OpenMM code with the backbone's topology and positions (N, CA, C; nanometers):
from openmm import Vec3, app, unit

residues = "UNK UNK UNK UNK UNK UNK UNK UNK UNK UNK UNK UNK UNK UNK UNK UNK UNK UNK UNK UNK UNK UNK UNK UNK UNK UNK UNK UNK UNK UNK UNK UNK UNK UNK UNK UNK UNK UNK UNK UNK UNK UNK UNK UNK UNK UNK UNK UNK UNK UNK UNK UNK UNK UNK UNK UNK UNK UNK UNK UNK UNK UNK UNK UNK UNK UNK UNK UNK UNK UNK UNK UNK UNK UNK UNK UNK UNK UNK UNK UNK UNK UNK UNK UNK UNK UNK UNK UNK UNK UNK UNK UNK UNK UNK UNK UNK UNK UNK UNK UNK UNK UNK UNK UNK UNK UNK UNK UNK UNK UNK UNK UNK UNK UNK UNK UNK UNK UNK UNK UNK UNK UNK UNK UNK UNK UNK UNK UNK UNK".split()
positions = [
    Vec3(-1.2698, -3.1914, -0.5391),
    Vec3(-1.1259, -3.1959, -0.5244),
    Vec3(-1.0912, -3.2564, -0.3884),
    Vec3(-0.9864, -3.3338, -0.3864),
    Vec3(-0.9445, -3.3993, -0.2626),
    Vec3(-0.8808, -3.2990, -0.1677),
    Vec3(-0.9018, -3.3251, -0.0410),
    Vec3(-0.8561, -3.2322, 0.0627),
    Vec3(-0.7042, -3.2193, 0.0666),
    Vec3(-0.6326, -3.3197, 0.0232),
    Vec3(-0.4861, -3.3136, 0.0291),
    Vec3(-0.4284, -3.2117, -0.0690),
    Vec3(-0.5077, -3.1704, -0.1686),
    Vec3(-0.4622, -3.0708, -0.2654),
    Vec3(-0.4951, -2.9283, -0.2223),
    Vec3(-0.5680, -2.9109, -0.1142),
    Vec3(-0.6057, -2.7771, -0.0688),
    Vec3(-0.4850, -2.6870, -0.0399),
    Vec3(-0.3808, -2.7383, 0.0275),
    Vec3(-0.2668, -2.6481, 0.0517),
    Vec3(-0.2016, -2.5983, -0.0779),
    Vec3(-0.1868, -2.6864, -0.1749),
    Vec3(-0.1260, -2.6460, -0.3015),
    Vec3(-0.2146, -2.5441, -0.3722),
    Vec3(-0.3431, -2.5717, -0.3764),
    Vec3(-0.4374, -2.4797, -0.4406),
    Vec3(-0.4412, -2.3453, -0.3676),
    Vec3(-0.4381, -2.3490, -0.2344),
    Vec3(-0.4386, -2.2256, -0.1560),
    Vec3(-0.3137, -2.1429, -0.1857),
    Vec3(-0.1982, -2.2081, -0.1830),
    Vec3(-0.0717, -2.1366, -0.2034),
    Vec3(-0.0662, -2.0764, -0.3439),
    Vec3(-0.1048, -2.1538, -0.4445),
    Vec3(-0.1049, -2.1010, -0.5812),
    Vec3(-0.2005, -1.9836, -0.5960),
    Vec3(-0.3212, -1.9985, -0.5440),
    Vec3(-0.4200, -1.8913, -0.5540),
    Vec3(-0.3745, -1.7678, -0.4773),
    Vec3(-0.3167, -1.7888, -0.3605),
    Vec3(-0.2684, -1.6774, -0.2790),
    Vec3(-0.1593, -1.5999, -0.3523),
    Vec3(-0.0575, -1.6710, -0.4005),
    Vec3(0.0549, -1.6016, -0.4628),
    Vec3(0.0185, -1.5386, -0.5968),
    Vec3(-0.0600, -1.6071, -0.6774),
    Vec3(-0.1004, -1.5482, -0.8058),
    Vec3(-0.1873, -1.4246, -0.7816),
    Vec3(-0.2836, -1.4362, -0.6908),
    Vec3(-0.3712, -1.3231, -0.6615),
    Vec3(-0.2972, -1.2044, -0.6025),
    Vec3(-0.2078, -1.2310, -0.5081),
    Vec3(-0.1311, -1.1216, -0.4486),
    Vec3(-0.0333, -1.0607, -0.5491),
    Vec3(0.0231, -1.1427, -0.6357),
    Vec3(0.1135, -1.0941, -0.7397),
    Vec3(0.0408, -0.9984, -0.8332),
    Vec3(-0.0738, -1.0411, -0.8822),
    Vec3(-0.1532, -0.9569, -0.9723),
    Vec3(-0.1985, -0.8298, -0.9002),
    Vec3(-0.2434, -0.8449, -0.7778),
    Vec3(-0.2901, -0.7314, -0.6995),
    Vec3(-0.1768, -0.6323, -0.6713),
    Vec3(-0.0590, -0.6850, -0.6365),
    Vec3(0.0557, -0.5982, -0.6078),
    Vec3(0.0926, -0.5135, -0.7292),
    Vec3(0.1042, -0.5786, -0.8447),
    Vec3(0.1447, -0.5035, -0.9628),
    Vec3(0.0346, -0.4105, -1.0111),
    Vec3(-0.0894, -0.4476, -0.9919),
    Vec3(-0.2000, -0.3576, -1.0271),
    Vec3(-0.2003, -0.2348, -0.9370),
    Vec3(-0.1836, -0.2573, -0.8073),
    Vec3(-0.1828, -0.1455, -0.7135),
    Vec3(-0.0605, -0.0565, -0.7367),
    Vec3(0.0544, -0.1172, -0.7637),
    Vec3(0.1753, -0.0384, -0.7933),
    Vec3(0.1569, 0.0446, -0.9191),
    Vec3(0.0996, -0.0174, -1.0219),
    Vec3(0.0762, 0.0523, -1.1478),
    Vec3(-0.0180, 0.1711, -1.1285),
    Vec3(-0.1262, 0.1488, -1.0530),
    Vec3(-0.2213, 0.2571, -1.0264),
    Vec3(-0.1559, 0.3710, -0.9490),
    Vec3(-0.0759, 0.3366, -0.8489),
    Vec3(-0.0080, 0.4407, -0.7713),
    Vec3(0.0887, 0.5205, -0.8589),
    Vec3(0.1640, 0.4508, -0.9426),
    Vec3(0.2589, 0.5202, -1.0297),
    Vec3(0.1871, 0.6104, -1.1298),
    Vec3(0.0754, 0.5644, -1.1828),
    Vec3(0.0005, 0.6458, -1.2791),
    Vec3(-0.0640, 0.7675, -1.2140),
    Vec3(-0.0875, 0.7614, -1.0844),
    Vec3(-0.1424, 0.8767, -1.0123),
    Vec3(-0.0317, 0.9678, -0.9595),
    Vec3(0.0953, 0.9332, -0.9907),
    Vec3(0.2070, 1.0181, -0.9511),
    Vec3(0.2624, 0.9906, -0.8132),
    Vec3(0.2338, 0.8744, -0.7569),
    Vec3(0.2839, 0.8380, -0.6238),
    Vec3(0.3945, 0.7337, -0.6367),
    Vec3(0.4798, 0.7306, -0.5379),
    Vec3(0.5861, 0.6303, -0.5328),
    Vec3(0.5373, 0.5126, -0.4485),
    Vec3(0.5205, 0.3919, -0.5077),
    Vec3(0.4706, 0.2762, -0.4316),
    Vec3(0.5578, 0.2391, -0.3115),
    Vec3(0.6881, 0.2668, -0.3207),
    Vec3(0.7755, 0.2317, -0.2081),
    Vec3(0.7499, 0.3209, -0.0869),
    Vec3(0.6952, 0.4385, -0.1084),
    Vec3(0.6663, 0.5268, 0.0051),
    Vec3(0.5482, 0.4764, 0.0873),
    Vec3(0.4702, 0.3856, 0.0307),
    Vec3(0.3558, 0.3290, 0.1026),
    Vec3(0.3858, 0.1911, 0.1602),
    Vec3(0.5116, 0.1493, 0.1566),
    Vec3(0.5541, 0.0195, 0.2079),
    Vec3(0.4694, -0.0935, 0.1480),
    Vec3(0.4440, -0.0832, 0.0200),
    Vec3(0.3565, -0.1777, -0.0481),
    Vec3(0.4140, -0.3193, -0.0448),
    Vec3(0.5411, -0.3349, -0.0773),
    Vec3(0.6024, -0.4680, -0.0794),
    Vec3(0.6009, -0.5300, 0.0607),
    Vec3(0.6325, -0.4503, 0.1596),
    Vec3(0.6336, -0.4988, 0.2979),
    Vec3(0.4948, -0.5454, 0.3403),
    Vec3(0.3946, -0.4720, 0.3004),
    Vec3(0.2570, -0.5064, 0.3341),
    Vec3(0.2144, -0.6366, 0.2683),
    Vec3(0.2482, -0.6542, 0.1413),
    Vec3(0.2113, -0.7766, 0.0703),
    Vec3(0.2849, -0.8978, 0.1264),
    Vec3(0.4121, -0.8812, 0.1562),
    Vec3(0.4894, -0.9929, 0.2127),
    Vec3(0.4347, -1.0309, 0.3500),
    Vec3(0.4070, -0.9332, 0.4330),
    Vec3(0.3511, -0.9592, 0.5657),
    Vec3(0.2179, -1.0339, 0.5557),
    Vec3(0.1305, -0.9897, 0.4690),
    Vec3(0.0010, -1.0554, 0.4540),
    Vec3(0.0139, -1.1953, 0.3942),
    Vec3(0.1045, -1.2136, 0.3004),
    Vec3(0.1242, -1.3463, 0.2409),
    Vec3(0.1760, -1.4456, 0.3442),
    Vec3(0.2749, -1.4054, 0.4211),
    Vec3(0.3311, -1.4943, 0.5234),
    Vec3(0.2262, -1.5289, 0.6282),
    Vec3(0.1526, -1.4294, 0.6742),
    Vec3(0.0521, -1.4554, 0.7776),
    Vec3(-0.0625, -1.5409, 0.7248),
    Vec3(-0.1031, -1.5197, 0.6005),
    Vec3(-0.2093, -1.6024, 0.5421),
    Vec3(-0.1630, -1.7477, 0.5322),
    Vec3(-0.0377, -1.7677, 0.4938),
    Vec3(0.0162, -1.9036, 0.4878),
    Vec3(0.0185, -1.9689, 0.6250),
    Vec3(0.0639, -1.8955, 0.7241),
    Vec3(0.0715, -1.9506, 0.8599),
    Vec3(-0.0673, -1.9866, 0.9115),
    Vec3(-0.1623, -1.8973, 0.8934),
    Vec3(-0.2983, -1.9218, 0.9420),
    Vec3(-0.3603, -2.0412, 0.8700),
    Vec3(-0.3485, -2.0441, 0.7372),
    Vec3(-0.4097, -2.1556, 0.6641),
    Vec3(-0.3437, -2.2880, 0.6990),
    Vec3(-0.2110, -2.2900, 0.7036),
    Vec3(-0.1433, -2.4154, 0.7346),
    Vec3(-0.1754, -2.4629, 0.8763),
    Vec3(-0.1889, -2.3711, 0.9709),
    Vec3(-0.2288, -2.4107, 1.1064),
    Vec3(-0.3683, -2.4717, 1.1053),
    Vec3(-0.4583, -2.4101, 1.0323),
    Vec3(-0.5947, -2.4628, 1.0227),
    Vec3(-0.5937, -2.5988, 0.9538),
    Vec3(-0.5152, -2.6114, 0.8479),
    Vec3(-0.5111, -2.7367, 0.7728),
    Vec3(-0.4498, -2.8492, 0.8563),
    Vec3(-0.3406, -2.8197, 0.9238),
    Vec3(-0.2725, -2.9220, 1.0042),
    Vec3(-0.3594, -2.9688, 1.1202),
    Vec3(-0.4281, -2.8769, 1.1855),
    Vec3(-0.5070, -2.9114, 1.3037),
    Vec3(-0.6546, -2.9345, 1.2732),
    Vec3(-0.6915, -2.9522, 1.1469),
    Vec3(-0.8319, -2.9655, 1.1075),
    Vec3(-0.9006, -3.0866, 1.1688),
    Vec3(-0.8284, -3.1938, 1.1947),
    Vec3(-0.8903, -3.3133, 1.2531),
    Vec3(-0.8843, -3.3122, 1.4055),
    Vec3(-0.7717, -3.2716, 1.4591),
    Vec3(-0.7516, -3.2762, 1.6038),
    Vec3(-0.8331, -3.1700, 1.6771),
    Vec3(-0.8369, -3.0499, 1.6234),
    Vec3(-0.9051, -2.9382, 1.6896),
    Vec3(-1.0158, -2.8811, 1.6018),
    Vec3(-1.0987, -2.9648, 1.5491),
    Vec3(-1.2052, -2.9227, 1.4574),
    Vec3(-1.2928, -2.8132, 1.5177),
    Vec3(-1.3235, -2.8232, 1.6456),
    Vec3(-1.4094, -2.7247, 1.7114),
    Vec3(-1.3416, -2.5895, 1.7320),
    Vec3(-1.2105, -2.5865, 1.7185),
    Vec3(-1.1365, -2.4625, 1.7444),
    Vec3(-1.0862, -2.3940, 1.6177),
    Vec3(-1.1191, -2.4454, 1.5010),
    Vec3(-1.0669, -2.3875, 1.3764),
    Vec3(-1.1083, -2.2422, 1.3580),
    Vec3(-1.2285, -2.2097, 1.3977),
    Vec3(-1.2730, -2.0704, 1.3897),
    Vec3(-1.1901, -1.9788, 1.4775),
    Vec3(-1.1491, -2.0287, 1.5937),
    Vec3(-1.0650, -1.9476, 1.6818),
    Vec3(-0.9241, -1.9314, 1.6239),
    Vec3(-0.8728, -2.0350, 1.5554),
    Vec3(-0.7442, -2.0210, 1.4868),
    Vec3(-0.7546, -1.9111, 1.3812),
    Vec3(-0.8636, -1.9117, 1.3084),
    Vec3(-0.8870, -1.8116, 1.2046),
    Vec3(-0.8935, -1.6713, 1.2649),
    Vec3(-0.9719, -1.6551, 1.3698),
    Vec3(-0.9837, -1.5236, 1.4349),
    Vec3(-0.8528, -1.4801, 1.4991),
    Vec3(-0.7822, -1.5752, 1.5596),
    Vec3(-0.6519, -1.5441, 1.6185),
    Vec3(-0.5521, -1.4990, 1.5131),
    Vec3(-0.5578, -1.5613, 1.3959),
    Vec3(-0.4708, -1.5203, 1.2863),
    Vec3(-0.5014, -1.3789, 1.2403),
    Vec3(-0.6297, -1.3441, 1.2344),
    Vec3(-0.6675, -1.2073, 1.1966),
    Vec3(-0.6205, -1.1073, 1.3010),
    Vec3(-0.6336, -1.1433, 1.4268),
    Vec3(-0.5855, -1.0571, 1.5351),
    Vec3(-0.4339, -1.0381, 1.5258),
    Vec3(-0.3643, -1.1462, 1.4966),
    Vec3(-0.2191, -1.1393, 1.4834),
    Vec3(-0.1781, -1.0512, 1.3652),
    Vec3(-0.2522, -1.0597, 1.2552),
    Vec3(-0.2233, -0.9731, 1.1391),
    Vec3(-0.2365, -0.8258, 1.1762),
    Vec3(-0.3423, -0.7926, 1.2498),
    Vec3(-0.3596, -0.6525, 1.2914),
    Vec3(-0.2500, -0.6104, 1.3887),
    Vec3(-0.2113, -0.6996, 1.4771),
    Vec3(-0.1034, -0.6669, 1.5705),
    Vec3(0.0255, -0.6392, 1.4937),
    Vec3(0.0559, -0.7223, 1.3961),
    Vec3(0.1762, -0.7012, 1.3160),
    Vec3(0.1668, -0.5731, 1.2324),
    Vec3(0.0474, -0.5408, 1.1864),
    Vec3(0.0280, -0.4143, 1.1153),
    Vec3(0.0649, -0.2971, 1.2065),
    Vec3(0.0145, -0.2988, 1.3302),
    Vec3(0.0415, -0.1878, 1.4212),
    Vec3(0.1870, -0.1846, 1.4669),
    Vec3(0.2549, -0.2979, 1.4652),
    Vec3(0.3956, -0.3016, 1.5046),
    Vec3(0.4867, -0.2575, 1.3906),
    Vec3(0.4638, -0.3119, 1.2700),
    Vec3(0.5585, -0.2917, 1.1608),
    Vec3(0.5209, -0.1827, 1.0606),
    Vec3(0.3944, -0.1614, 1.0347),
    Vec3(0.3555, -0.0686, 0.9284),
    Vec3(0.2979, 0.0632, 0.9800),
    Vec3(0.2185, 0.0587, 1.0832),
    Vec3(0.1489, 0.1779, 1.1305),
    Vec3(0.2425, 0.2911, 1.1734),
    Vec3(0.3532, 0.2626, 1.2425),
    Vec3(0.4404, 0.3750, 1.2811),
    Vec3(0.4889, 0.4575, 1.1618),
    Vec3(0.5224, 0.3917, 1.0516),
    Vec3(0.5677, 0.4674, 0.9337),
    Vec3(0.4511, 0.5418, 0.8686),
    Vec3(0.3333, 0.4807, 0.8699),
    Vec3(0.2164, 0.5465, 0.8119),
    Vec3(0.1738, 0.6676, 0.8948),
    Vec3(0.1959, 0.6627, 1.0224),
    Vec3(0.1463, 0.7657, 1.1132),
    Vec3(0.2526, 0.8705, 1.1475),
    Vec3(0.3616, 0.8746, 1.0748),
    Vec3(0.4675, 0.9715, 1.1037),
    Vec3(0.4198, 1.1153, 1.0913),
    Vec3(0.3316, 1.1391, 0.9942),
    Vec3(0.2815, 1.2755, 0.9760),
    Vec3(0.1565, 1.3026, 1.0590),
    Vec3(0.1138, 1.2040, 1.1381),
    Vec3(-0.0021, 1.2219, 1.2246),
    Vec3(-0.1349, 1.1896, 1.1587),
    Vec3(-0.1316, 1.1559, 1.0284),
    Vec3(-0.2545, 1.1287, 0.9550),
    Vec3(-0.2370, 0.9981, 0.8770),
    Vec3(-0.3344, 0.9106, 0.8871),
    Vec3(-0.3349, 0.7887, 0.8074),
    Vec3(-0.4156, 0.8168, 0.6812),
    Vec3(-0.3455, 0.8342, 0.5697),
    Vec3(-0.4114, 0.8677, 0.4437),
    Vec3(-0.4822, 0.7462, 0.3840),
    Vec3(-0.5722, 0.7734, 0.2930),
    Vec3(-0.6497, 0.6671, 0.2282),
    Vec3(-0.5578, 0.5694, 0.1535),
    Vec3(-0.4570, 0.6207, 0.0845),
    Vec3(-0.3658, 0.5346, 0.0097),
    Vec3(-0.2818, 0.4479, 0.1030),
    Vec3(-0.2446, 0.5017, 0.2178),
    Vec3(-0.1717, 0.4215, 0.3165),
    Vec3(-0.2614, 0.3113, 0.3713),
    Vec3(-0.3860, 0.3449, 0.3960),
    Vec3(-0.4837, 0.2466, 0.4428),
    Vec3(-0.4986, 0.1343, 0.3401),
    Vec3(-0.5117, 0.1709, 0.2131),
    Vec3(-0.5305, 0.0713, 0.1072),
    Vec3(-0.4052, -0.0128, 0.0839),
    Vec3(-0.2881, 0.0416, 0.1134),
    Vec3(-0.1644, -0.0346, 0.0962),
    Vec3(-0.1644, -0.1601, 0.1831),
    Vec3(-0.2278, -0.1542, 0.2988),
    Vec3(-0.2369, -0.2724, 0.3838),
    Vec3(-0.3647, -0.3511, 0.3581),
    Vec3(-0.4755, -0.2842, 0.3418),
    Vec3(-0.6034, -0.3548, 0.3409),
    Vec3(-0.6406, -0.4192, 0.2076),
    Vec3(-0.5775, -0.3838, 0.0985),
    Vec3(-0.6024, -0.4570, -0.0267),
    Vec3(-0.5475, -0.5995, -0.0147),
    Vec3(-0.4191, -0.6178, 0.0212),
    Vec3(-0.3717, -0.7564, 0.0364),
    Vec3(-0.4369, -0.8279, 0.1549),
    Vec3(-0.4668, -0.7545, 0.2604),
    Vec3(-0.5334, -0.8150, 0.3765),
    Vec3(-0.6721, -0.8671, 0.3369),
    Vec3(-0.7467, -0.7871, 0.2649),
    Vec3(-0.8811, -0.8274, 0.2234),
    Vec3(-0.8781, -0.9478, 0.1306),
    Vec3(-0.7834, -0.9502, 0.0370),
    Vec3(-0.7728, -1.0647, -0.0528),
    Vec3(-0.7384, -1.1911, 0.0258),
    Vec3(-0.6374, -1.1822, 0.1112),
    Vec3(-0.5964, -1.2993, 0.1890),
    Vec3(-0.7078, -1.3448, 0.2826),
    Vec3(-0.7792, -1.2520, 0.3418),
    Vec3(-0.8889, -1.2869, 0.4323),
    Vec3(-1.0010, -1.3587, 0.3577),
    Vec3(-1.0365, -1.3093, 0.2400),
    Vec3(-1.1407, -1.3745, 0.1604),
    Vec3(-1.0979, -1.5151, 0.1200),
    Vec3(-0.9733, -1.5300, 0.0822),
    Vec3(-0.9223, -1.6616, 0.0429),
    Vec3(-0.9177, -1.7573, 0.1616),
    Vec3(-0.8713, -1.7102, 0.2750),
    Vec3(-0.8693, -1.7932, 0.3959),
    Vec3(-1.0105, -1.8362, 0.4344),
    Vec3(-1.1040, -1.7447, 0.4278),
    Vec3(-1.2428, -1.7754, 0.4614),
    Vec3(-1.2985, -1.8817, 0.3681),
    Vec3(-1.2746, -1.8661, 0.2395),
    Vec3(-1.3220, -1.9630, 0.1410),
    Vec3(-1.2680, -2.1026, 0.1705),
    Vec3(-1.1379, -2.1129, 0.1950),
    Vec3(-1.0787, -2.2439, 0.2200),
    Vec3(-1.1169, -2.2998, 0.3572),
    Vec3(-1.1374, -2.2142, 0.4552),
    Vec3(-1.1844, -2.2619, 0.5852),
    Vec3(-1.3227, -2.3239, 0.5716),
    Vec3(-1.4095, -2.2613, 0.4978),
    Vec3(-1.5437, -2.3149, 0.4755),
    Vec3(-1.5359, -2.4487, 0.4024),
    Vec3(-1.4492, -2.4568, 0.3011),
    Vec3(-1.4335, -2.5836, 0.2282),
    Vec3(-1.3807, -2.6926, 0.3213),
    Vec3(-1.2859, -2.6584, 0.4067),
    Vec3(-1.2324, -2.7570, 0.5012),
    Vec3(-1.3389, -2.8020, 0.6000),
    Vec3(-1.4146, -2.7092, 0.6515),
    Vec3(-1.5178, -2.7451, 0.7488),
    Vec3(-1.6285, -2.8289, 0.6862),
    Vec3(-1.6550, -2.8090, 0.5588),
    Vec3(-1.7577, -2.8875, 0.4915),
    Vec3(-1.7128, -3.0273, 0.4523),
    Vec3(-1.5819, -3.0488, 0.4442),
    Vec3(-1.5314, -3.1795, 0.4026),
    Vec3(-1.4832, -3.2656, 0.5176),
    Vec3(-1.4525, -3.2065, 0.6296),
    Vec3(-1.3978, -3.2825, 0.7419),
    Vec3(-1.5103, -3.3437, 0.8229),
] * unit.nanometer
topology = app.Topology()
chain = topology.addChain("A")
for resn in residues:
    res = topology.addResidue(resn, chain)
    for name in ("N", "CA", "C"):
        topology.addAtom(name, app.Element.getBySymbol(name[0]), res)
């Protein structure tokens, strides 16, 4: 596949995967008797989708000019995602003083999917450039 189609393929794969994952996670939470909105599930998915797009597009745009620094862009994006997690999501999760497993999974399921996808496309970009 030509490199110019990578952004389109990345965006489609990201949104379809996160969409399926969001509704699967919401369905599982509802079937276990939990309210998905209490875990800030939508906020977590939107945050991860936006950050994955920003990180990938930065890597894609600068793939020729800063080829040696693409790994640092990737790591910086991961650091930024964690910073945003601690700014926007962690305070609500930690209100009771305990970070529950379901609260942890509300952030790390979309984070893990986006991270795996970013890694896959970064490797493809590095192998083709």
